[in-house]
C-alpha positions as CSV (number, residue, x, y, z in Angstrom):
1,V,250.0,125.2,120.6
2,G,252.9,123.4,119.1
3,P,254.0,120.0,117.8
4,R,256.9,119.7,120.3
5,S,255.0,120.7,123.4
6,G,251.9,118.6,122.7
7,R,249.6,121.3,124.2
8,R,246.1,121.5,122.9
9,V,243.7,124.3,122.2
10,A,241.2,124.4,125.1
11,A,238.4,126.4,123.5
12,M,237.0,126.4,120.0
13,P,239.8,127.7,117.8
14,T,239.7,130.5,115.3
15,L,241.1,130.2,111.8
16,R,244.1,132.1,113.2
17,D,244.7,129.4,115.8
18,V,244.5,126.6,113.3
19,V,246.9,128.4,110.9
20,R,249.3,128.8,113.8
21,V,249.3,125.1,114.3
22,L,249.7,124.4,110.6
23,D,252.6,126.9,110.4
24,E,254.4,125.0,113.2
25,L,253.9,121.7,111.4
26,Y,254.5,123.0,107.9
27,D,256.4,126.3,108.2
28,P,255.6,128.6,105.1
29,R,259.3,129.5,105.0
30,W,259.9,125.9,103.8
31,A,257.9,126.5,100.6
32,D,259.6,126.9,97.3
33,D,260.0,130.4,96.0
34,W,257.5,129.8,93.1
35,D,254.8,128.4,95.4
36,A,251.7,130.0,96.8
37,V,250.9,128.7,100.3
38,G,248.7,130.0,103.1
39,T,245.2,131.2,103.5
40,V,243.3,132.0,100.3
41,V,239.8,132.5,101.7
42,G,238.7,133.2,105.2
43,D,238.4,135.5,108.2
44,P,241.3,134.9,110.7
45,D,238.9,135.6,113.6
46,A,236.2,133.2,112.4
47,E,235.7,130.1,114.6
48,V,236.6,126.7,113.2
49,S,234.8,123.6,114.4
50,R,235.0,121.3,111.4
51,I,238.0,120.8,109.0
52,L,238.0,118.9,105.7
53,L,241.3,117.9,104.1
54,A,241.8,117.2,100.4
55,V,244.5,117.2,97.7
56,D,242.9,119.4,95.2
57,P,240.8,122.6,95.6
58,V,238.4,121.7,92.8
59,Q,234.7,122.4,92.7
60,A,233.6,118.9,93.8
61,V,235.8,119.2,96.9
62,A,234.4,122.7,97.6
63,D,230.9,121.3,97.3
64,E,231.8,118.5,99.7
65,A,233.2,121.0,102.2
66,V,229.9,122.9,102.1
67,A,227.8,119.7,102.4
68,R,229.8,118.6,105.5
69,G,229.4,122.0,107.2
70,A,233.2,122.5,107.2
71,D,234.6,125.9,108.4
72,L,238.0,125.2,106.8
73,L,239.1,123.4,103.7
74,L,242.8,122.4,103.9
75,T,244.3,121.4,100.6
76,H,247.7,120.3,99.4
77,H,247.6,121.9,96.0
78,P,247.1,125.7,95.7
79,L,244.1,127.2,94.0
80,Y,246.2,130.0,92.5
81,L,249.9,129.8,91.6
82,K,249.9,133.0,89.4
83,G,248.5,136.4,90.0
84,V,245.0,137.2,88.9
85,T,242.9,140.3,88.4
86,S,239.5,138.6,88.9
87,V,237.9,135.9,91.0
88,A,234.6,136.1,89.2
89,A,232.5,133.0,89.4
90,T,232.5,132.8,85.6
91,T,235.8,130.9,85.8
92,P,236.3,127.5,87.5
93,K,238.7,128.8,90.2
94,G,236.5,131.9,90.8
95,R,233.5,129.6,91.3
96,V,235.4,127.7,94.0
97,V,236.2,131.0,95.7
98,H,232.5,132.1,95.6
99,T,231.3,128.7,96.8
100,L,233.6,128.7,99.8
101,A,233.2,132.4,100.7
102,S,229.4,132.5,100.3
103,H,229.2,129.5,102.8
104,E,231.9,131.0,105.1
105,V,234.3,128.2,104.4
106,A,238.0,129.2,104.7
107,L,240.6,127.8,102.3
108,H,244.2,127.2,103.3
109,T,247.0,125.5,101.4
110,C,250.1,123.6,102.6
111,H,252.0,122.6,99.4
112,T,255.8,122.5,99.1
113,N,256.1,123.5,102.7
114,A,254.4,120.2,103.6
115,D,256.6,118.1,101.2
116,S,259.9,117.9,103.2
117,P,259.2,117.9,107.0
118,P,258.4,115.1,109.4
119,L,254.6,114.3,109.0
120,G,254.9,115.6,105.5
121,V,253.9,114.2,102.1
122,S,257.0,112.0,101.3
123,E,257.2,110.7,104.9
124,S,253.5,109.9,104.9
125,M,253.9,108.0,101.7
126,A,256.9,106.0,103.1
127,L,255.0,105.1,106.2
128,A,251.9,104.1,104.2
129,L,254.1,101.7,102.2
130,G,255.4,100.2,105.4
131,L,259.0,101.4,105.1
132,T,261.3,101.4,108.2
133,D,264.4,103.3,109.0
134,V,262.8,106.2,107.1
135,R,265.0,109.3,106.5
136,P,265.2,112.1,104.0
137,L,266.6,111.2,100.6
138,D,268.1,114.7,100.1
139,V,268.6,116.4,103.5
140,D,267.7,120.1,103.8
141,T,269.9,122.4,105.9
142,D,268.8,125.2,108.2
143,P,270.7,128.5,107.8
144,G,273.3,129.0,110.4
145,L,272.5,131.2,113.4
146,D,274.2,134.5,114.0
147,A,276.2,134.7,117.2
148,W,276.1,138.2,118.7
149,V,278.6,139.4,121.4
150,V,277.8,142.9,122.8
151,H,279.6,145.0,125.4
152,V,277.4,147.3,127.3
153,P,277.5,149.3,130.6
154,R,276.3,147.1,133.3
155,A,273.3,149.4,134.2
156,D,272.1,149.2,130.6
157,A,272.5,145.5,130.0
158,D,268.9,144.5,130.7
159,A,267.5,147.2,128.3
160,V,269.9,146.2,125.5
161,A,269.2,142.5,125.9
162,A,265.4,143.1,126.0
163,A,265.6,145.1,122.7
164,M,267.6,142.4,121.0
165,H,265.1,139.8,122.3
166,E,262.2,141.8,120.9
167,A,263.9,141.9,117.5
168,G,264.2,138.1,117.4
169,A,267.5,137.2,119.1
170,G,267.7,134.7,121.9
171,S,265.2,132.2,120.6
172,I,266.3,128.6,120.7
173,G,263.7,125.8,120.0
174,D,260.9,126.2,122.5
175,Y,262.8,128.8,124.5
176,D,263.2,132.5,124.1
177,S,265.0,135.4,126.0
178,A,268.2,133.3,126.1
179,V,271.3,135.3,126.8
180,F,274.7,134.6,128.5
181,R,276.1,137.4,130.6
182,S,279.6,137.9,132.0
183,D,280.9,141.0,133.8
184,G,284.2,142.7,133.2
185,T,285.9,146.1,132.6
186,G,285.9,147.9,129.3
187,S,288.3,150.8,128.6
188,F,288.4,153.5,125.9
189,R,289.7,157.1,125.2
190,P,287.3,159.5,123.5
191,L,289.1,161.6,120.9
192,A,288.5,165.0,119.5
193,G,285.0,165.2,117.9
194,A,283.6,162.5,120.1
195,N,280.5,163.0,122.2
196,P,280.9,160.2,124.8
197,A,278.0,159.0,126.9
198,I,280.5,158.2,129.6
199,G,283.9,159.9,130.2
200,E,285.6,163.0,128.8
201,V,287.5,163.7,125.5
202,G,291.2,162.8,125.9
203,A,290.8,160.9,129.2
204,L,291.2,157.1,129.4
205,E,288.0,155.7,130.8
206,H,287.4,152.4,132.6
207,V,283.8,151.2,132.7
208,E,282.1,148.2,134.5
209,E,280.5,146.5,131.5
210,T,278.5,143.3,130.8
211,R,279.3,141.1,127.9
212,L,276.0,139.8,126.3
213,E,276.1,136.7,124.1
214,L,273.0,135.8,122.1
215,V,272.1,133.8,118.9
216,A,269.6,134.9,116.3
217,P,268.4,133.7,112.8
218,A,270.4,135.3,110.0
219,A,267.0,136.4,108.5
220,V,266.5,138.9,111.3
221,R,270.1,140.1,111.4
222,E,269.4,143.7,110.4
223,S,266.4,144.0,112.8
224,V,268.7,142.8,115.7
225,R,271.5,145.2,114.7
226,S,269.1,148.1,114.5
227,A,267.5,147.3,117.9
228,L,271.0,146.9,119.4
229,L,272.3,150.3,118.1
230,Q,269.1,152.1,119.2
231,A,269.1,150.7,122.7
232,H,272.8,151.0,123.4
233,P,273.9,154.2,125.2
234,Y,277.3,154.4,123.5
235,E,278.0,156.6,120.6
236,E,280.2,153.9,119.1
237,V,278.9,150.4,120.0
238,S,281.4,147.5,120.5
239,Y,279.9,144.2,119.2
240,L,280.9,141.1,117.3
241,L,278.7,139.3,114.8
242,L,279.8,135.8,114.0
243,P,277.8,133.8,111.4
244,T,277.8,130.1,112.0
245,A,277.7,127.2,109.5
246,A,274.5,125.8,108.1
247,R,273.1,122.8,110.0
248,P,271.5,119.6,108.8
249,S,267.8,119.4,109.6
250,D,265.2,116.7,110.0
251,R,263.6,117.9,106.7
252,G,264.5,116.9,103.2
253,S,263.2,116.1,99.7
254,G,261.9,112.5,99.3
255,R,262.5,109.6,101.7
256,I,264.5,106.4,101.7
257,G,263.9,103.4,103.8
258,V,263.8,99.6,103.8
259,L,261.1,96.9,103.6
260,A,260.6,94.5,106.5
261,Q,261.4,91.7,104.1
262,P,263.0,91.6,100.7
263,T,260.6,91.0,97.8
264,T,260.6,91.1,94.0
265,L,259.9,94.2,92.0
266,G,256.7,92.7,90.7
267,E,255.4,91.9,94.2
268,F,256.5,95.3,95.4
269,V,254.5,97.1,92.6
270,E,251.4,95.0,93.6
271,H,251.9,96.1,97.2
272,V,252.2,99.8,96.1
273,H,249.0,99.4,93.9
274,R,247.1,97.9,96.9
275,T,248.3,100.5,99.4
276,L,247.6,103.7,97.5
277,P,244.0,104.8,97.3
278,A,242.0,103.4,94.3
279,H,242.1,105.5,91.2
280,G,241.4,105.3,87.5
281,S,245.0,106.1,86.4
282,A,248.0,103.9,85.6
283,T,250.9,102.7,87.6
284,R,254.0,102.3,85.4
285,V,257.1,100.2,86.0
286,A,260.6,100.4,84.5
287,G,262.7,97.4,85.5
288,D,263.0,93.6,85.7
289,L,260.0,92.4,87.7
290,D,262.1,89.5,89.1
291,R,264.8,91.8,90.6
292,T,265.1,91.9,94.4
293,V,263.8,95.0,96.2
294,R,264.7,95.9,99.8
295,T,265.7,99.5,99.8
296,V,263.1,101.9,98.6
297,A,263.4,105.6,97.7
298,L,260.4,107.7,96.9
299,C,259.1,111.2,96.5
300,G,255.4,112.2,96.8
301,G,254.3,114.3,93.8
302,S,256.6,115.1,90.9
303,G,260.0,113.7,91.8
304,D,262.0,113.4,88.6
305,F,264.7,115.7,90.1
306,L,265.6,113.0,92.6
307,L,266.0,110.1,90.2
308,S,269.8,110.2,90.2
309,T,269.9,110.9,94.0
310,A,267.9,107.8,94.6
311,D,270.2,105.7,92.5
312,A,273.3,107.1,94.2
313,A,271.8,106.4,97.6
314,G,271.7,102.6,96.8
315,A,267.9,102.3,96.3
316,D,266.6,99.2,94.6
317,V,263.6,101.1,93.3
318,Y,262.5,104.7,93.2
319,V,258.7,105.5,93.4
320,T,257.4,108.9,92.3
321,S,255.0,110.6,89.9
322,D,254.9,112.5,86.6
323,L,258.1,110.9,85.1
324,K,258.9,111.6,81.4
325,H,260.2,109.3,78.7
326,H,263.7,110.6,78.3
327,P,264.9,110.9,81.9
328,V,263.8,107.4,82.6
329,S,265.2,106.0,79.4
330,E,268.6,107.6,80.1
331,H,268.5,106.4,83.7
332,L,268.0,102.8,82.6
333,E,271.0,103.0,80.3
334,R,273.3,103.2,83.3
335,P,274.7,99.9,84.6
336,G,273.0,98.7,87.8
337,A,270.3,101.5,87.7
338,C,267.5,101.1,90.2
339,A,264.1,100.2,89.0
340,V,261.5,103.0,88.7
341,V,257.8,103.0,89.5
342,D,255.6,105.9,88.4
343,V,252.3,106.2,90.4
344,P,249.5,108.7,90.0
345,H,250.3,112.1,91.5
346,W,247.0,112.4,93.4
347,A,247.2,108.9,94.9
348,A,250.8,109.4,96.2
349,E,250.0,112.8,97.8
350,W,246.6,111.6,99.3
351,T,248.6,109.5,101.8
352,W,249.5,112.8,103.6
353,L,245.9,113.7,104.3
354,P,245.3,111.1,107.2
355,V,248.7,112.0,108.7
356,A,248.0,115.7,108.6
357,A,244.4,115.2,109.9
358,S,245.8,113.1,112.9
359,A,248.4,115.8,113.7
360,L,245.7,118.5,113.6
361,Q,243.3,116.5,115.7
362,D,246.1,115.8,118.3
363,R,246.9,119.4,118.7
364,L,243.4,120.8,118.5
365,G,241.8,118.1,120.6
366,D,238.0,117.6,120.7
367,T,237.5,121.3,119.9
368,V,237.2,120.4,116.2
369,D,236.1,117.5,113.9
370,V,238.7,116.7,111.3
371,H,237.7,114.7,108.1
372,V,239.6,113.5,105.1
373,S,238.0,113.7,101.7
374,T,237.9,110.4,99.7
375,L,236.8,112.0,96.5
376,V,239.1,110.9,93.7
377,T,240.3,114.1,92.0
378,D,242.9,112.5,89.9
379,P,242.1,114.0,86.4
380,W,242.9,110.6,84.7
381,S,239.7,108.5,84.8
382,H,240.7,105.4,82.8
383,A,243.7,103.4,81.9
384,L,243.9,100.6,79.4
385,A,245.7,97.3,80.2
386,P,249.0,97.2,78.3
387,A,248.9,95.4,75.0
388,P,251.0,92.2,74.6
389,R,254.6,93.0,73.5
390,R,255.2,92.4,69.9
391,T,257.7,93.5,67.2
392,P,256.4,96.8,65.6
């Protein structure tokens, strides 16, 4: 099962199967170091026939999952971000755990690992707003691959290559066991104290050897090195390890794109308000409502860290959530600064749910029913209309 191959699960999947699909879409390695993603509640071998997606793992959502007969609740926000010593039902979070576990509902979280990739939170928000030419605002890079070059006696080449493959070398995209082989002659002279696998001390030896060339993620470097040294017959192994440069990826923080037609900031804000799900919170605007808007930058969730990036990228407006007074005030003091729109955190991130649901349904087929929660879990329930401007 994978997003590239488009293959579907043929039988009712287990939680392990669903998590495998989610990990391919939203790799846990893309999560920030401080984050807590993955499965919180659930048996990996339990079958999953119904999935509910929501932004927040709050009690009302847990109750909805039970009422719908869901086997899995997939949320964007984690239930726990810090270590705990108890999940007793005497606390709100503990009650959520007990509600889900007692009704055999699993809980899985895709948080910052779902922010940056294609089909992720920011891209979903950009598509919901109708942007085109959408691309990451701040592009992520993938660590460079290690290039391994190994010389091994021809008769042992298959065994050494297999050991390195088992340790993680030779995987490229949807392919594994990749290796380039070329044959030649190696020579060496064992000196006093050596215990050569081939040849004798003091005698120059020529051996028919195979040169193996493989790539591997830098993260498995020591596993590959260990496998190579254990499988190789020589006492001293001849190999080269060449780290390569980091590569731009299709992931990144935020998104930037263009509207089909230019509009005013005031009309654009009305469009944003109509497009995002209804809520009781406030949408705030910093900028001249008559200014022209064509290029839009955005970040689903808390995106103050990209404010200057959006401005430098030539955006006419930057849309995100949880902005504070001082950063926006300082931003607006800069000549030509882009306008800023602050939308409710929950509403912005909710746009990801239908996209993730569609991706899951596509990969799991009719083996599961996938539903999106429409419960408004934005903690802000009311917002007053702004008072008329007057001199204090």
